[in-house]
Every structure is written in C-alpha cells, then in structure tokens.
Gaussian input, Z-matrix of N, CA and C with variables (Angstrom, degrees):
# hf/3-21g

backbone

0 1
 N
 C     1     B1
 C     2     B2     1     A1
 N     3     B3     2     A2     1     D1
 C     4     B4     3     A3     2     D2
 C     5     B5     4     A4     3     D3
 N     6     B6     5     A5     4     D4
 C     7     B7     6     A6     5     D5
 C     8     B8     7     A7     6     D6
 N     9     B9     8     A8     7     D7
 C    10    B10     9     A9     8     D8
 C    11    B11    10    A10     9     D9
 N    12    B12    11    A11    10    D10
 C    13    B13    12    A12    11    D11
 C    14    B14    13    A13    12    D12
 N    15    B15    14    A14    13    D13
 C    16    B16    15    A15    14    D14
 C    17    B17    16    A16    15    D15
 N    18    B18    17    A17    16    D16
 C    19    B19    18    A18    17    D17
 C    20    B20    19    A19    18    D18
 N    21    B21    20    A20    19    D19
 C    22    B22    21    A21    20    D20
 C    23    B23    22    A22    21    D21
 N    24    B24    23    A23    22    D22
 C    25    B25    24    A24    23    D23
 C    26    B26    25    A25    24    D24
 N    27    B27    26    A26    25    D25
 C    28    B28    27    A27    26    D26
 C    29    B29    28    A28    27    D27
 N    30    B30    29    A29    28    D28
 C    31    B31    30    A30    29    D29
 C    32    B32    31    A31    30    D30
 N    33    B33    32    A32    31    D31
 C    34    B34    33    A33    32    D32
 C    35    B35    34    A34    33    D33
 N    36    B36    35    A35    34    D34
 C    37    B37    36    A36    35    D35
 C    38    B38    37    A37    36    D36
 N    39    B39    38    A38    37    D37
 C    40    B40    39    A39    38    D38
 C    41    B41    40    A40    39    D39
 N    42    B42    41    A41    40    D40
 C    43    B43    42    A42    41    D41
 C    44    B44    43    A43    42    D42
 N    45    B45    44    A44    43    D43
 C    46    B46    45    A45    44    D44
 C    47    B47    46    A46    45    D45
 N    48    B48    47    A47    46    D46
 C    49    B49    48    A48    47    D47
 C    50    B50    49    A49    48    D48
 N    51    B51    50    A50    49    D49
 C    52    B52    51    A51    50    D50
 C    53    B53    52    A52    51    D51
 N    54    B54    53    A53    52    D52
 C    55    B55    54    A54    53    D53
 C    56    B56    55    A55    54    D54
 N    57    B57    56    A56    55    D55
 C    58    B58    57    A57    56    D56
 C    59    B59    58    A58    57    D57
 N    60    B60    59    A59    58    D58
 C    61    B61    60    A60    59    D59
 C    62    B62    61    A61    60    D60
 N    63    B63    62    A62    61    D61
 C    64    B64    63    A63    62    D62
 C    65    B65    64    A64    63    D63
 N    66    B66    65    A65    64    D64
 C    67    B67    66    A66    65    D65
 C    68    B68    67    A67    66    D66
 N    69    B69    68    A68    67    D67
 C    70    B70    69    A69    68    D68
 C    71    B71    70    A70    69    D69
 N    72    B72    71    A71    70    D70
 C    73    B73    72    A72    71    D71
 C    74    B74    73    A73    72    D72
 N    75    B75    74    A74    73    D73
 C    76    B76    75    A75    74    D74
 C    77    B77    76    A76    75    D75
 N    78    B78    77    A77    76    D76
 C    79    B79    78    A78    77    D77
 C    80    B80    79    A79    78    D78
 N    81    B81    80    A80    79    D79
 C    82    B82    81    A81    80    D80
 C    83    B83    82    A82    81    D81
 N    84    B84    83    A83    82    D82
 C    85    B85    84    A84    83    D83
 C    86    B86    85    A85    84    D84
 N    87    B87    86    A86    85    D85
 C    88    B88    87    A87    86    D86
 C    89    B89    88    A88    87    D87
 N    90    B90    89    A89    88    D88
 C    91    B91    90    A90    89    D89
 C    92    B92    91    A91    90    D90
 N    93    B93    92    A92    91    D91
 C    94    B94    93    A93    92    D92
 C    95    B95    94    A94    93    D93
 N    96    B96    95    A95    94    D94
 C    97    B97    96    A96    95    D95
 C    98    B98    97    A97    96    D96
 N    99    B99    98    A98    97    D97
 C   100   B100    99    A99    98    D98
 C   101   B101   100   A100    99    D99
 N   102   B102   101   A101   100   D100
 C   103   B103   102   A102   101   D101
 C   104   B104   103   A103   102   D102
 N   105   B105   104   A104   103   D103
 C   106   B106   105   A105   104   D104
 C   107   B107   106   A106   105   D105
 N   108   B108   107   A107   106   D106
 C   109   B109   108   A108   107   D107
 C   110   B110   109   A109   108   D108
 N   111   B111   110   A110   109   D109
 C   112   B112   111   A111   110   D110
 C   113   B113   112   A112   111   D111
 N   114   B114   113   A113   112   D112
 C   115   B115   114   A114   113   D113
 C   116   B116   115   A115   114   D114
 N   117   B117   116   A116   115   D115
 C   118   B118   117   A117   116   D116
 C   119   B119   118   A118   117   D117

   B1=1.4497
   B2=1.5347
   B3=1.3177
   B4=1.4714
   B5=1.5335
   B6=1.3335
   B7=1.4695
   B8=1.5244
   B9=1.3146
   B10=1.4601
   B11=1.5151
   B12=1.3209
   B13=1.4618
   B14=1.5257
   B15=1.3413
   B16=1.4702
   B17=1.5154
   B18=1.3270
   B19=1.4605
   B20=1.5220
   B21=1.3233
   B22=1.4598
   B23=1.5121
   B24=1.3390
   B25=1.4627
   B26=1.5211
   B27=1.3240
   B28=1.4647
   B29=1.5253
   B30=1.3194
   B31=1.4673
   B32=1.5232
   B33=1.3262
   B34=1.4681
   B35=1.5221
   B36=1.3196
   B37=1.4692
   B38=1.5210
   B39=1.3278
   B40=1.4632
   B41=1.5237
   B42=1.3216
   B43=1.4645
   B44=1.5265
   B45=1.3258
   B46=1.4694
   B47=1.5227
   B48=1.3407
   B49=1.4596
   B50=1.5268
   B51=1.3297
   B52=1.4636
   B53=1.5252
   B54=1.3134
   B55=1.4666
   B56=1.5270
   B57=1.3298
   B58=1.4623
   B59=1.5338
   B60=1.3255
   B61=1.4647
   B62=1.5289
   B63=1.3273
   B64=1.4691
   B65=1.5341
   B66=1.3163
   B67=1.4659
   B68=1.5262
   B69=1.2982
   B70=1.4639
   B71=1.5299
   B72=1.3214
   B73=1.4650
   B74=1.5268
   B75=1.3196
   B76=1.4614
   B77=1.5229
   B78=1.3280
   B79=1.4636
   B80=1.5249
   B81=1.3247
   B82=1.4634
   B83=1.5233
   B84=1.3279
   B85=1.4635
   B86=1.5276
   B87=1.3074
   B88=1.4677
   B89=1.5260
   B90=1.3118
   B91=1.4656
   B92=1.5282
   B93=1.3295
   B94=1.4735
   B95=1.5219
   B96=1.3249
   B97=1.4690
   B98=1.5226
   B99=1.3200
   B100=1.4657
   B101=1.5277
   B102=1.3249
   B103=1.4679
   B104=1.5250
   B105=1.3280
   B106=1.4646
   B107=1.5243
   B108=1.3129
   B109=1.4669
   B110=1.5197
   B111=1.3145
   B112=1.4629
   B113=1.5259
   B114=1.3264
   B115=1.4600
   B116=1.5304
   B117=1.3225
   B118=1.4860
   B119=1.5069
   A1=107.97
   A2=118.31
   A3=121.37
   A4=112.14
   A5=115.40
   A6=120.69
   A7=112.53
   A8=117.36
   A9=120.74
   A10=112.69
   A11=116.09
   A12=120.51
   A13=110.30
   A14=116.52
   A15=120.08
   A16=110.42
   A17=116.97
   A18=120.98
   A19=110.52
   A20=116.87
   A21=120.73
   A22=112.10
   A23=116.55
   A24=119.83
   A25=111.25
   A26=116.84
   A27=120.74
   A28=109.78
   A29=116.90
   A30=120.35
   A31=111.27
   A32=117.08
   A33=119.77
   A34=111.38
   A35=116.93
   A36=119.83
   A37=110.91
   A38=117.10
   A39=120.69
   A40=110.32
   A41=116.69
   A42=120.76
   A43=110.61
   A44=116.60
   A45=120.50
   A46=110.49
   A47=116.17
   A48=120.93
   A49=110.23
   A50=116.99
   A51=120.59
   A52=111.06
   A53=116.50
   A54=120.51
   A55=112.06
   A56=117.51
   A57=121.15
   A58=112.26
   A59=117.10
   A60=120.96
   A61=108.51
   A62=117.60
   A63=120.04
   A64=111.05
   A65=116.50
   A66=120.59
   A67=112.62
   A68=118.09
   A69=120.61
   A70=111.50
   A71=117.35
   A72=121.43
   A73=112.58
   A74=118.35
   A75=120.84
   A76=113.28
   A77=118.78
   A78=121.35
   A79=111.88
   A80=118.00
   A81=121.38
   A82=110.39
   A83=114.92
   A84=121.02
   A85=112.75
   A86=118.78
   A87=121.43
   A88=111.35
   A89=116.65
   A90=120.56
   A91=109.83
   A92=117.13
   A93=120.26
   A94=110.88
   A95=117.18
   A96=120.81
   A97=109.79
   A98=117.46
   A99=121.02
   A100=110.25
   A101=116.85
   A102=120.83
   A103=111.04
   A104=117.04
   A105=120.90
   A106=111.32
   A107=116.90
   A108=120.90
   A109=109.98
   A110=117.01
   A111=120.52
   A112=111.67
   A113=117.09
   A114=120.86
   A115=112.36
   A116=116.55
   A117=120.33
   A118=112.18
   D1=129.49
   D2=-179.18
   D3=-62.05
   D4=148.12
   D5=-179.21
   D6=-55.96
   D7=-44.07
   D8=-179.00
   D9=-59.97
   D10=-37.31
   D11=179.42
   D12=-67.70
   D13=-45.05
   D14=178.77
   D15=-62.00
   D16=-43.54
   D17=179.59
   D18=-60.70
   D19=-41.05
   D20=178.59
   D21=-62.60
   D22=-40.50
   D23=178.91
   D24=-64.99
   D25=-43.30
   D26=179.60
   D27=-63.52
   D28=-42.24
   D29=179.73
   D30=-63.22
   D31=-41.71
   D32=178.14
   D33=-63.08
   D34=-40.67
   D35=178.79
   D36=-66.50
   D37=-39.80
   D38=177.98
   D39=-64.52
   D40=-39.07
   D41=177.90
   D42=-65.78
   D43=-41.16
   D44=175.70
   D45=-59.16
   D46=-43.48
   D47=179.60
   D48=-62.14
   D49=-47.31
   D50=-179.06
   D51=-59.96
   D52=-43.54
   D53=-178.75
   D54=-68.24
   D55=-23.51
   D56=-179.89
   D57=-81.82
   D58=-14.47
   D59=-178.95
   D60=-78.85
   D61=126.10
   D62=179.16
   D63=-58.33
   D64=142.11
   D65=-177.06
   D66=-60.13
   D67=-22.89
   D68=177.93
   D69=-62.52
   D70=-19.81
   D71=-178.16
   D72=-101.83
   D73=0.23
   D74=-175.82
   D75=-66.75
   D76=-13.07
   D77=177.84
   D78=-83.73
   D79=-12.16
   D80=-177.28
   D81=-72.61
   D82=147.17
   D83=-173.45
   D84=-55.89
   D85=-48.19
   D86=-177.00
   D87=-60.85
   D88=-37.47
   D89=179.87
   D90=-71.45
   D91=-39.15
   D92=177.15
   D93=-63.56
   D94=-39.74
   D95=178.21
   D96=-63.14
   D97=-45.19
   D98=178.45
   D99=-60.26
   D100=-44.00
   D101=178.86
   D102=-61.31
   D103=-42.33
   D104=179.91
   D105=-64.92
   D106=-38.86
   D107=178.22
   D108=-64.82
   D109=-43.01
   D110=179.84
   D111=-66.78
   D112=-31.10
   D113=-179.28
   D114=-75.43
   D115=-20.88
   D116=-177.48
   D117=-71.62

C-alpha cells in the first residue's frame, strides 16, 4: 500500500476521532494537540 494512501487513512481516522469528542472537552490538552496535528 503506498505511503500516501496509508497516511490518508490515518488522517481520516484521526479526524473521525476528533469529531467524536464532545465539544466540552475541546479545551483539554490532548484534544488541542490532536486538533493542531490535523490542522498541519
């Protein structure tokens, strides 16, 4: 499987995880780090 394809799958799963986290928790450090990684 090409690297770009694997990276895309991981990014989609991370995005799914972020979207599943209730907004009340978006101020927590781990969630902010995940958001920053997804924004990069």
